[in-house]
ZALUM-21871 format. One record per residue (C-alpha): residue in one letter; x, y, z negated. Coordinates in steps of 0.1 Angstrom, whole numbers. Each point is the difference from the previous one (the first is absolute). Layout:
<rs>
<residu = A xx = X yy = Y zz = Z> $
...
</rs>
This chain:
<rs>
<residu = X xx = 0 yy = 0 zz = 0> $
<residu = X xx = 14 yy = 35 zz = 9> $
<residu = X xx = 11 yy = 24 zz = -26> $
<residu = X xx = -26 yy = 25 zz = -8> $
<residu = X xx = 7 yy = 36 zz = 11> $
<residu = X xx = 15 yy = 22 zz = -28> $
<residu = X xx = -31 yy = 23 zz = 3> $
<residu = X xx = -19 yy = -23 zz = -23> $
<residu = X xx = 26 yy = 6 zz = -27> $
<residu = X xx = -3 yy = 38 zz = 5> $
<residu = X xx = -37 yy = 0 zz = -2> $
<residu = X xx = -1 yy = -23 zz = -31> $
<residu = X xx = 25 yy = 23 zz = -18> $
<residu = X xx = -19 yy = 31 zz = 10> $
<residu = X xx = -33 yy = -13 zz = -12> $
<residu = X xx = 11 yy = -14 zz = -34> $
<residu = X xx = 21 yy = 31 zz = -8> $
<residu = X xx = -30 yy = 22 zz = 8> $
<residu = X xx = -26 yy = -22 zz = -16> $
<residu = X xx = -20 yy = 12 zz = -30> $
<residu = X xx = 15 yy = -7 zz = -34> $
<residu = X xx = -18 yy = -25 zz = -22> $
<residu = X xx = -25 yy = 14 zz = -24> $
<residu = X xx = 9 yy = 1 zz = -37> $
<residu = X xx = -22 yy = -30 zz = -6> $
<residu = X xx = 25 yy = -22 zz = 17> $
<residu = X xx = 22 yy = -3 zz = -30> $
<residu = X xx = -11 yy = -36 zz = -4> $
<residu = X xx = 28 yy = -10 zz = 24> $
<residu = X xx = 20 yy = -10 zz = -31> $
<residu = X xx = 28 yy = -16 zz = 20> $
<residu = X xx = 7 yy = 32 zz = 20> $
<residu = X xx = -2 yy = -20 zz = 32> $
<residu = X xx = -15 yy = 28 zz = 21> $
<residu = X xx = 25 yy = 25 zz = -11> $
<residu = X xx = 29 yy = -24 zz = 8> $
<residu = X xx = -14 yy = -6 zz = 35> $
<residu = X xx = -2 yy = 37 zz = 7> $
<residu = X xx = 35 yy = 6 zz = -14> $
<residu = X xx = 15 yy = -28 zz = 22> $
<residu = X xx = -17 yy = 14 zz = 31> $
<residu = X xx = 11 yy = 36 zz = -6> $
<residu = X xx = 36 yy = -9 zz = -10> $
<residu = X xx = 6 yy = -31 zz = 21> $
<residu = X xx = -14 yy = 9 zz = 34> $
<residu = X xx = -17 yy = -22 zz = 26> $
<residu = X xx = 14 yy = -33 zz = -11> $
<residu = X xx = -5 yy = 4 zz = -37> $
<residu = X xx = -34 yy = -17 zz = 0> $
<residu = X xx = -12 yy = -33 zz = 13> $
<residu = X xx = -29 yy = 0 zz = 25> $
<residu = X xx = -25 yy = -10 zz = -27> $
<residu = X xx = 13 yy = 28 zz = -23> $
<residu = X xx = -6 yy = 25 zz = 28> $
<residu = X xx = -36 yy = -11 zz = 4> $
<residu = X xx = -4 yy = -1 zz = -38> $
<residu = X xx = 13 yy = 36 zz = -4> $
<residu = X xx = -24 yy = 11 zz = 28> $
<residu = X xx = -30 yy = -17 zz = -17> $
<residu = X xx = 9 yy = 17 zz = -33> $
<residu = X xx = -8 yy = 33 zz = 16> $
<residu = X xx = -36 yy = -11 zz = 3> $
<residu = X xx = -4 yy = -21 zz = -31> $
<residu = X xx = 18 yy = 15 zz = -30> $
<residu = X xx = -9 yy = -25 zz = -27> $
<residu = X xx = 3 yy = -35 zz = 16> $
<residu = X xx = 29 yy = -24 zz = 5> $
<residu = X xx = 3 yy = 1 zz = 38> $
<residu = X xx = 28 yy = -25 zz = 4> $
<residu = X xx = -23 yy = -31 zz = 6> $
<residu = X xx = -21 yy = 19 zz = 25> $
<residu = X xx = 32 yy = 12 zz = 19> $
<residu = X xx = 12 yy = -36 zz = 2> $
<residu = X xx = -34 yy = -14 zz = 13> $
<residu = X xx = 0 yy = 27 zz = 27> $
<residu = X xx = 35 yy = -10 zz = 11> $
<residu = X xx = -9 yy = -37 zz = 0> $
<residu = X xx = -31 yy = 7 zz = 21> $
<residu = X xx = 14 yy = 24 zz = 25> $
<residu = X xx = 35 yy = -13 zz = 2> $
<residu = X xx = 22 yy = 31 zz = -4> $
<residu = X xx = 1 yy = 36 zz = -11> $
<residu = X xx = -8 yy = 13 zz = 35> $
<residu = X xx = -28 yy = -26 zz = 3> $
<residu = X xx = -16 yy = 13 zz = -32> $
<residu = X xx = 4 yy = 37 zz = 9> $
<residu = X xx = -13 yy = -4 zz = 35> $
<residu = X xx = -30 yy = -22 zz = -8> $
<residu = X xx = -34 yy = 15 zz = 9> $
<residu = X xx = -12 yy = 21 zz = -30> $
<residu = X xx = -33 yy = -19 zz = -1> $
<residu = X xx = 18 yy = -33 zz = -3> $
<residu = X xx = 22 yy = 14 zz = -28> $
<residu = X xx = -29 yy = 14 zz = -19> $
<residu = X xx = -18 yy = -34 zz = 2> $
<residu = X xx = 31 yy = -19 zz = -14> $
<residu = X xx = -7 yy = -14 zz = -36> $
<residu = X xx = 10 yy = 27 zz = -25> $
<residu = X xx = 2 yy = 27 zz = 26> $
<residu = X xx = -25 yy = 28 zz = 8> $
<residu = X xx = -3 yy = 33 zz = 19> $
<residu = X xx = 25 yy = 19 zz = -22> $
<residu = X xx = 27 yy = -26 zz = 1> $
<residu = X xx = -4 yy = -6 zz = 37> $
<residu = X xx = 4 yy = 37 zz = 6> $
<residu = X xx = 31 yy = 1 zz = -22> $
<residu = X xx = 16 yy = -26 zz = 23> $
<residu = X xx = -14 yy = 13 zz = 33> $
<residu = X xx = 13 yy = 35 zz = -5> $
<residu = X xx = 36 yy = -13 zz = 4> $
<residu = X xx = -7 yy = -12 zz = 35> $
<residu = X xx = -18 yy = 32 zz = 9> $
<residu = X xx = 30 yy = 20 zz = -12> $
<residu = X xx = 25 yy = -22 zz = 17> $
<residu = X xx = -19 yy = 0 zz = 33> $
<residu = X xx = -2 yy = 38 zz = 0> $
<residu = X xx = 37 yy = 4 zz = -8> $
<residu = X xx = 9 yy = -24 zz = 28> $
<residu = X xx = -24 yy = 16 zz = 25> $
<residu = X xx = 16 yy = 34 zz = -7> $
<residu = X xx = 35 yy = -14 zz = 8> $
<residu = X xx = -14 yy = -13 zz = 33> $
<residu = X xx = -15 yy = 34 zz = 9> $
<residu = X xx = 32 yy = 20 zz = -8> $
<residu = X xx = 23 yy = -16 zz = 26> $
<residu = X xx = -1 yy = -16 zz = 34> $
<residu = X xx = -14 yy = -35 zz = -4> $
<residu = X xx = 27 yy = -17 zz = 22> $
<residu = X xx = 28 yy = 16 zz = -20> $
<residu = X xx = -15 yy = -9 zz = -34> $
<residu = X xx = -11 yy = -36 zz = 7> $
<residu = X xx = 4 yy = -13 zz = -36> $
<residu = X xx = -22 yy = 28 zz = -13> $
<residu = X xx = -27 yy = -12 zz = 24> $
<residu = X xx = 4 yy = -36 zz = -10> $
<residu = X xx = -2 yy = 10 zz = -37> $
<residu = X xx = -32 yy = 18 zz = 6> $
<residu = X xx = -16 yy = -28 zz = 20> $
<residu = X xx = 11 yy = -26 zz = -25> $
<residu = X xx = -15 yy = 18 zz = -29> $
<residu = X xx = -32 yy = 7 zz = 18> $
<residu = X xx = -6 yy = -32 zz = 19> $
<residu = X xx = 21 yy = -30 zz = -12> $
<residu = X xx = -25 yy = -13 zz = -26> $
<residu = X xx = -33 yy = 7 zz = 18> $
<residu = X xx = -24 yy = -29 zz = 2> $
<residu = X xx = -14 yy = 11 zz = 33> $
<residu = X xx = 18 yy = 7 zz = 33> $
<residu = X xx = 1 yy = 37 zz = 9> $
<residu = X xx = 12 yy = 15 zz = 33> $
<residu = X xx = 16 yy = 35 zz = 1> $
<residu = X xx = 15 yy = 22 zz = 27> $
<residu = X xx = 27 yy = 25 zz = -9> $
<residu = X xx = -1 yy = 28 zz = 26> $
<residu = X xx = 33 yy = 20 zz = 4> $
<residu = X xx = 9 yy = 32 zz = 18> $
<residu = X xx = 30 yy = 6 zz = 23> $
<residu = X xx = 23 yy = 3 zz = -31> $
<residu = X xx = -14 yy = -33 zz = -14> $
<residu = X xx = -16 yy = 18 zz = -28> $
<residu = X xx = -33 yy = -15 zz = -13> $
<residu = X xx = -31 yy = 17 zz = 14> $
<residu = X xx = -26 yy = -24 zz = -13> $
<residu = X xx = -1 yy = -33 zz = -19> $
<residu = X xx = -32 yy = -15 zz = 14> $
<residu = X xx = -18 yy = -29 zz = -16> $
<residu = X xx = -15 yy = -17 zz = 31> $
<residu = X xx = -19 yy = -27 zz = -18> $
<residu = X xx = 0 yy = -33 zz = -18> $
<residu = X xx = 2 yy = -35 zz = 14> $
<residu = X xx = 23 yy = -20 zz = 22> $
<residu = X xx = 20 yy = 20 zz = 25> $
<residu = X xx = -18 yy = -7 zz = 32> $
<residu = X xx = -20 yy = 22 zz = 24> $
<residu = X xx = -30 yy = -2 zz = -23> $
<residu = X xx = 20 yy = 19 zz = -26> $
<residu = X xx = 23 yy = 22 zz = 22> $
<residu = X xx = -7 yy = 11 zz = 35> $
<residu = X xx = 32 yy = 9 zz = 21> $
<residu = X xx = -18 yy = 27 zz = 20> $
<residu = X xx = -15 yy = 16 zz = -32> $
<residu = X xx = 35 yy = 0 zz = -17> $
<residu = X xx = 16 yy = 17 zz = 30> $
<residu = X xx = -30 yy = 24 zz = 4> $
<residu = X xx = 4 yy = 10 zz = -36> $
<residu = X xx = 37 yy = 6 zz = 5> $
<residu = X xx = -8 yy = 23 zz = 29> $
<residu = X xx = -26 yy = 19 zz = -19> $
<residu = X xx = 25 yy = 6 zz = -28> $
<residu = X xx = 28 yy = 9 zz = 23> $
<residu = X xx = 21 yy = -29 zz = -13> $
<residu = X xx = 31 yy = -11 zz = 19> $
<residu = X xx = 3 yy = -34 zz = -17> $
<residu = X xx = -16 yy = -23 zz = -25> $
<residu = X xx = 7 yy = -29 zz = -23> $
<residu = X xx = -25 yy = -28 zz = -6> $
<residu = X xx = -2 yy = -14 zz = -35> $
<residu = X xx = -20 yy = -28 zz = -16> $
<residu = X xx = 2 yy = -23 zz = -29> $
<residu = X xx = -3 yy = -38 zz = -5> $
<residu = X xx = -18 yy = -9 zz = -32> $
<residu = X xx = 15 yy = -35 zz = 2> $
<residu = X xx = 33 yy = 16 zz = -11> $
<residu = X xx = 21 yy = -10 zz = 30> $
<residu = X xx = 7 yy = 29 zz = 24> $
<residu = X xx = 8 yy = -22 zz = 30> $
<residu = X xx = -19 yy = 13 zz = 30> $
<residu = X xx = -26 yy = -21 zz = 17> $
<residu = X xx = -5 yy = -4 zz = 37> $
<residu = X xx = -29 yy = 24 zz = -2> $
<residu = X xx = 22 yy = 25 zz = -17> $
<residu = X xx = 25 yy = -1 zz = 28> $
<residu = X xx = -26 yy = 0 zz = 28> $
<residu = X xx = -19 yy = 30 zz = -12> $
<residu = X xx = 32 yy = 19 zz = -7> $
<residu = X xx = 11 yy = -5 zz = 36> $
<residu = X xx = -34 yy = 11 zz = 14> $
<residu = X xx = 2 yy = 32 zz = -19> $
<residu = X xx = 36 yy = 5 zz = 10> $
<residu = X xx = -9 yy = -4 zz = 36> $
<residu = X xx = -29 yy = 24 zz = -2> $
<residu = X xx = 23 yy = 25 zz = -17> $
<residu = X xx = 26 yy = -3 zz = 27> $
<residu = X xx = -25 yy = 10 zz = 26> $
<residu = X xx = -10 yy = 32 zz = -19> $
<residu = X xx = 34 yy = 10 zz = -15> $
<residu = X xx = -6 yy = -13 zz = -36> $
<residu = X xx = 28 yy = -22 zz = -14> $
<residu = X xx = -8 yy = -29 zz = -24> $
<residu = X xx = 31 yy = 1 zz = -22> $
<residu = X xx = -8 yy = -31 zz = -20> $
<residu = X xx = -26 yy = -22 zz = -16> $
<residu = X xx = 7 yy = -7 zz = -37> $
<residu = X xx = -16 yy = -30 zz = -17> $
<residu = X xx = -1 yy = 3 zz = -38> $
<residu = X xx = -3 yy = -29 zz = -25> $
<residu = X xx = 8 yy = -8 zz = -36> $
<residu = X xx = 31 yy = -18 zz = 13> $
<residu = X xx = 13 yy = 30 zz = 19> $
<residu = X xx = -5 yy = 15 zz = 34> $
<residu = X xx = 7 yy = -7 zz = 36> $
<residu = X xx = 7 yy = 25 zz = 28> $
<residu = X xx = -11 yy = -13 zz = 34> $
<residu = X xx = 25 yy = 24 zz = 16> $
<residu = X xx = 29 yy = -14 zz = -21> $
<residu = X xx = -11 yy = -35 zz = 10> $
<residu = X xx = 0 yy = 9 zz = 37> $
<residu = X xx = -37 yy = -5 zz = 4> $
<residu = X xx = -9 yy = 34 zz = 14> $
</rs>
């Protein structure tokens, strides 16, 4: 499994540092466990806490008087990893035993913050010249989705992002994405190029035959009208695949 982008650590640190302090009624933490976790986070950096302790500390922001360690461990067991927990659909989180709306929100805000941080990095520089920033953004936003989503990133002549367009959900075929509509949208926006993106909920980012076929249809339509298809990126929990890097475009 690929290493998670450092933006997760940034967002976790920001949230827990800025989170509300526990009310005075929380003095029943006789062991001082919560205080020690906070101190380790603030003094030790990103690697000072285990994954279950990161989740535990986040949950503490919503529930000041309960031992959150057992709940943190059950979340990790169910969803497999820190990223899996943080990127789970909020309704699924809220329905997990011991959870609720407040605790789901305490976890969800991390992904919201990380996504916005990553998106800002993508918007600030040419996409082709800041490829890792793009992959970080897409990984945070899509790697753990349980449904397949198709997006088109439209770029100007400087390869700056004009629009990140969510085309739809479902398998990437002409029912979900129409080559002529993609190119027409590019012309309407004045885009010079585009990057196709979709995720594989199965976890493996290996492209299917349909992925390759639809990419080449869009690339051919773009060539006729002066719109370049720079790449098609497939995102999964196990990493990502660039069709261009594999010589499939």
